[in-house]
C-alpha positions in Angstrom: -80.3 125.8 -23.1 -78.8 123.9 -25.5 -77.6 120.9 -25.8 -74.0 120.3 -25.4 -72.9 118.8 -28.5 -70.1 117.3 -27.1 -69.2 116.2 -23.1 -66.7 114.6 -22.3 -66.6 114.1 -18.3 -64.3 112.2 -15.6 -62.7 110.4 -18.6 -59.2 109.1 -17.6 -57.4 106.3 -20.2 -55.1 104.2 -18.8 -52.1 102.3 -20.7 -50.2 100.1 -18.2 -50.2 102.2 -15.3 -49.8 105.2 -17.1 -52.7 107.9 -17.5 -52.3 109.3 -21.1 -55.9 111.3 -19.6 -56.6 112.1 -16.5 -59.7 113.0 -15.5 -60.6 115.3 -18.4 -63.6 116.8 -18.2 -64.3 119.0 -21.4 -67.3 120.6 -23.1 -68.7 122.3 -26.2 -71.2 124.3 -27.4 -73.4 123.4 -31.0 -71.5 125.7 -33.7 -68.3 126.5 -31.4 -64.9 126.6 -33.3 -62.6 125.2 -30.5 -58.4 125.1 -30.6 -57.1 122.7 -27.6 -53.4 123.3 -27.5 -50.5 121.5 -24.9 -46.7 120.2 -24.5 -46.3 117.1 -26.1 -47.6 114.2 -23.9 -50.3 115.9 -22.8 -53.2 113.8 -23.3 -54.6 115.8 -27.4 -54.3 112.6 -29.3 -56.0 110.1 -26.8 -58.9 112.7 -26.3 -59.4 112.8 -29.8 -59.2 108.7 -30.3 -61.8 108.4 -26.9 -63.7 110.5 -29.1 -63.8 108.7 -32.3 -64.6 105.3 -29.8 -60.1 104.9 -31.2 -59.5 103.7 -27.6 -61.8 103.3 -24.3 -62.3 105.2 -21.8 -60.9 103.0 -18.2 -63.0 105.5 -16.2 -65.8 108.6 -17.5 -67.7 109.2 -20.2 -67.8 110.5 -24.0 -71.6 112.0 -25.1 -72.4 113.7 -28.5 -75.7 115.0 -28.5 -76.8 113.4 -26.0 -75.7 109.8 -27.2 -73.1 107.6 -24.5 -70.5 107.0 -27.2 -68.1 104.7 -25.0 -70.1 101.3 -26.5 -69.7 102.6 -29.9 -68.1 101.2 -32.7 -65.6 103.5 -34.6 -67.7 103.3 -37.6 -70.7 104.0 -35.5 -69.8 107.3 -34.3 -68.7 108.3 -37.6 -72.5 107.3 -38.5 -74.0 109.6 -35.6 -72.0 112.4 -37.7 -67.9 112.9 -36.1 -65.4 113.0 -38.5 -62.3 113.3 -38.4 -58.9 114.4 -40.2 -55.2 113.4 -38.9 -52.2 115.6 -39.5 -51.0 113.5 -42.7 -53.8 113.8 -45.2 -55.6 110.4 -46.6 -57.1 110.6 -49.6 -57.1 108.1 -52.8 -53.7 109.9 -54.6 -54.8 108.2 -58.2 -58.1 109.8 -58.6 -58.6 113.7 -59.0 -60.4 116.1 -56.0 -63.7 115.7 -58.3 -63.6 112.1 -58.0 -62.2 112.1 -54.6 -65.5 114.3 -53.3 -67.6 112.1 -54.9 -66.6 109.1 -53.6 -67.2 110.9 -50.7 -70.5 112.1 -50.7 -72.3 109.0 -51.3 -70.5 106.5 -48.8 -72.3 103.9 -51.2 -70.2 104.2 -53.5 -67.5 102.3 -55.3 -64.6 103.7 -57.0 -65.6 101.9 -60.3 -69.2 103.8 -60.2 -66.9 106.9 -59.5 -65.3 106.2 -63.0 -67.3 104.7 -64.8 -71.6 105.6 -63.8 -72.5 109.4 -64.7 -73.3 111.0 -61.7 -76.3 112.6 -60.8 -76.6 116.4 -61.2 -77.3 117.1 -57.7 -74.7 115.4 -56.6 -72.1 117.2 -59.4 -73.7 120.4 -57.8 -72.4 119.5 -54.6 -69.2 118.8 -55.1 -68.6 122.0 -57.4 -69.4 123.9 -54.3 -66.8 122.3 -52.5 -65.0 122.3 -54.4 -65.0 126.4 -54.7 -64.4 126.0 -50.8 -61.5 124.4 -50.3 -59.8 126.3 -53.5 -59.1 123.3 -55.5 -61.7 124.2 -58.8 -58.9 124.8 -60.8 -57.5 121.0 -59.5 -60.6 119.8 -59.5 -59.7 117.4 -62.7 -55.2 116.3 -61.9 -54.7 113.5 -60.4 -54.1 114.1 -56.3 -50.5 113.1 -56.5 -50.1 115.9 -58.0 -51.3 118.4 -55.2 -49.0 120.2 -52.8 -49.0 119.0 -49.0 -51.5 121.9 -48.6 -53.7 121.1 -50.9 -54.1 117.7 -50.1 -54.9 119.0 -46.6 -57.5 121.3 -48.3 -59.3 118.2 -50.1 -59.2 115.3 -47.5 -61.0 118.5 -44.9 -63.1 118.9 -48.2 -63.1 115.0 -47.9 -64.7 115.5 -44.5 -67.7 118.2 -45.4 -68.8 116.3 -48.2 -69.8 113.3 -45.4 -72.2 116.2 -42.9 -70.8 115.9 -40.5 -71.8 117.7 -37.3 -68.6 117.9 -35.3 -65.4 118.2 -38.0 -62.3 116.8 -34.7 -58.8 118.2 -37.1 -55.5 117.1 -36.0 -52.2 119.8 -36.9 -53.6 121.1 -40.3 -50.9 123.5 -40.7 -48.3 120.9 -39.7 -45.5 121.3 -42.8 -47.9 124.1 -45.2 -46.2 127.3 -46.2 -47.3 130.3 -45.1 -49.3 130.8 -47.8 -51.4 127.3 -47.3 -51.6 128.1 -43.4 -53.3 131.5 -44.0 -55.6 129.8 -46.7 -55.8 126.4 -44.2 -56.9 128.9 -42.0 -59.9 130.8 -43.8 -61.4 127.6 -45.0 -61.7 126.2 -41.1 -63.3 129.8 -40.2 -65.9 130.0 -42.9 -66.3 125.7 -42.2 -67.4 127.3 -38.9 -69.8 128.6 -39.8 -72.1 126.3 -40.4 -70.2 123.5 -38.6 -68.9 122.1 -35.1 -64.6 121.9 -34.3 -62.2 120.7 -32.8 -58.5 121.8 -34.0 -56.0 120.4 -32.6 -52.6 122.5 -33.2 -48.6 123.7 -32.0 -48.0 126.2 -34.2 -49.2 129.6 -32.1 -49.8 131.5 -34.8 -51.7 130.1 -36.2 -53.8 129.2 -33.0 -53.9 133.7 -33.1 -55.6 133.9 -36.2 -58.5 130.8 -35.6 -59.1 130.8 -32.1 -62.2 131.9 -30.8 -62.5 129.7 -27.4 -58.7 127.4 -26.7 -59.1 124.8 -24.3 -54.9 124.5 -22.6 -54.2 119.9 -22.4 -51.8 119.4 -19.5 -50.4 116.1 -18.3 -53.7 114.7 -20.2 -55.7 117.4 -18.3 -57.7 120.6 -18.6 -55.4 122.9 -17.4 -57.2 125.8 -18.6 -59.7 127.5 -20.8 -60.8 130.2 -22.3 -59.8 133.3 -25.1 -56.4 133.3 -26.6 -56.0 136.9 -24.7 -56.9 134.9 -21.2 -54.2 131.8 -21.7 -51.4 133.9 -23.4 -51.1 135.9 -20.4 -52.2 133.0 -17.5 -49.6 132.1 -15.3 -49.9 128.1 -15.3 -49.9 128.0 -19.0 -47.1 130.4 -19.9 -45.5 128.4 -16.4 -46.0 124.9 -18.6 -46.7 125.9 -22.3 -45.8 129.3 -23.1 -43.3 130.8 -21.3 -40.7 128.3 -22.9 -39.8 126.6 -26.4 -40.8 122.7 -27.6 -38.7 120.7 -26.5 -38.6 119.1 -29.9 -40.2 120.3 -33.2 -42.8 118.7 -35.6 -40.0 117.3 -37.9 -37.9 115.9 -35.2 -41.1 114.3 -34.4 -41.6 113.1 -37.7 -38.5 112.4 -37.9 -38.5 109.9 -34.8 -41.9 108.5 -35.4 -40.2 107.3 -39.2 -37.0 105.5 -37.2 -39.5 104.3 -35.2 -42.0 102.5 -37.8 -38.7 101.2 -39.5 -38.0 99.3 -36.3 -41.3 97.9 -36.2 -41.9 97.2 -39.8 -41.8 92.8 -38.8 -43.8 93.1 -35.6 -41.2 91.1 -33.9 -39.7 93.3 -31.4 -40.2 92.1 -27.4 -41.1 94.9 -25.4 -37.3 94.8 -23.5 -36.5 95.7 -27.6 -39.1 98.4 -28.2 -37.7 100.2 -24.7 -34.4 99.8 -26.0 -35.3 101.3 -29.2 -37.4 104.3 -28.2 -35.0 104.7 -25.5 -32.0 105.0 -28.3 -34.6 107.3 -30.4 -35.7 109.2 -28.4 -32.1 110.5 -26.5 -31.5 112.1 -30.5 -33.7 115.0 -29.3 -34.8 114.9 -25.4 -32.8 117.1 -23.1 -33.2 115.2 -19.6 -34.9 111.6 -18.6 -37.7 113.5 -18.5 -38.3 114.2 -22.1 -36.5 111.3 -22.5 -39.9 109.7 -21.1 -42.1 111.8 -22.5 -41.4 111.2 -26.4 -41.0 107.5 -25.7 -44.3 107.9 -24.6 -45.9 110.0 -27.7 -43.6 107.4 -29.7 -45.4 104.1 -28.3 -49.0 105.8 -28.8 -47.8 106.6 -32.8 -46.2 102.8 -33.0 -49.9 101.7 -32.1 -51.9 104.0 -35.1 -50.3 102.0 -37.9 -49.6 105.2 -39.9 -47.7 104.8 -43.6 -44.4 106.3 -44.2 -45.1 107.4 -47.2 -47.7 109.8 -45.0 -44.9 111.1 -43.0 -42.0 111.7 -45.4 -44.1 115.5 -46.4 -44.2 116.8 -43.0 -40.4 117.2 -43.7 -39.6 120.7 -45.0 -36.4 120.3 -46.3 -33.9 117.5 -48.2 -32.1 118.1 -44.6 -34.4 116.4 -42.3 -34.7 113.7 -44.9 -31.5 113.2 -45.0 -31.3 112.9 -41.2 -34.8 110.6 -41.2 -32.9 108.1 -43.4 -29.4 108.3 -40.6 -31.6 107.9 -38.5 -34.1 104.8 -39.3 -30.8 103.5 -41.3 -28.9 103.4 -37.6 -31.7 101.5 -36.3 -31.7 98.6 -38.9 -28.1 98.4 -38.7 -28.0 98.0 -35.1 -30.5 95.0 -35.1 -31.1 92.5 -38.3 -32.5 93.4 -41.3 -34.7 90.9 -42.2 -36.7 90.9 -45.8 -39.7 92.5 -44.5 -37.6 95.3 -43.0 -35.6 95.0 -46.7 -38.8 95.9 -48.4 -40.2 98.9 -45.6 -36.6 100.4 -46.3 -36.9 100.6 -49.5 -40.6 102.5 -49.3 -38.5 104.6 -46.9 -36.2 105.7 -49.8 -38.7 106.1 -52.3 -40.7 108.3 -50.1 -37.6 110.6 -49.3 -36.2 110.9 -53.0 -33.1 111.5 -52.1 -30.1 111.6 -54.6 -28.9 108.0 -54.9 -24.9 109.5 -53.9 -27.1 110.9 -50.7 -28.1 107.9 -49.7 -24.0 105.4 -49.9 -22.7 108.3 -47.9 -25.7 108.3 -45.3 -25.3 104.7 -45.4 -22.0 104.7 -45.9 -21.1 106.9 -42.3 -23.7 104.7 -40.3 -22.0 101.5 -41.3 -18.7 103.1 -40.2 -20.3 104.1 -36.9 -22.0 100.5 -35.9 -18.7 98.5 -37.2 
């Protein structure tokens, strides 16, 4: 019997009494492509945080190829062969896809080495193969900042594969992608699954149906059900807590809330009481009842702990209307508190990222100012 590549046993993670994971047990075989789904607040991101060492379990154990992860640092876990791709792509925008991949292939290489020293022939062949795999051969030598959002996602996946991990952790890879980009992402992950173990977290159920071999459903920090996609779709308990009703908040709405929360926290000077008030105010924008508001507040707290740049969030907004709403929420939060220099700088960064016409910005600011006064 082969050794499990990942073995999570009775893991609990508590944040000030709130159990983000609750006695969770999970394992997978080498070579599996596993999709993890679940409603907002189910513990999906915290689950990945435990595997990568970003969060330590309050109770329980996590093992990778038999090795205990619970006392290792993040970089030590990465060197064991675990690679993680976050929801928003993290690539060197001023470098080309080829240069991004060259750095990833040789992690001792600096940006200076990449730009000014000749790349060895074996490494060039590896990079060329990766560019073909991720579908970016034609864009290999243009700045990464010119790539579409989907192409940046593929480039980051390629950068992870370049580091030769045994296990890939991929968090919501199709958020903000077009239908064509989504289909290509599924094809890419299924191709990579021929030589890697992969865990994918996703909300897009059409995409899940495209790639799913085995599905794990999380609910309230525990495994609710595991099985094939057909079994998941027909399980009464899964239908009741997840598939049977529309999600309470869309990915785009959550992105708007995250951007506004980033503005509130840009100087880091809020007390716990002020944080709760602001998160409560933001969650009321989209939540239907007290339970949903509480769930959204916890998700926003988890997000703020990750310190994701606002420039990585804005591309997830698909329409000008969504960007305008993000601006409105952010300016409401800032206007209800004193806007100091740090918050002013953060707001200007947001405006640059949103790229809304000046007349739209002025109209939104004036409407919010009228409400606040």
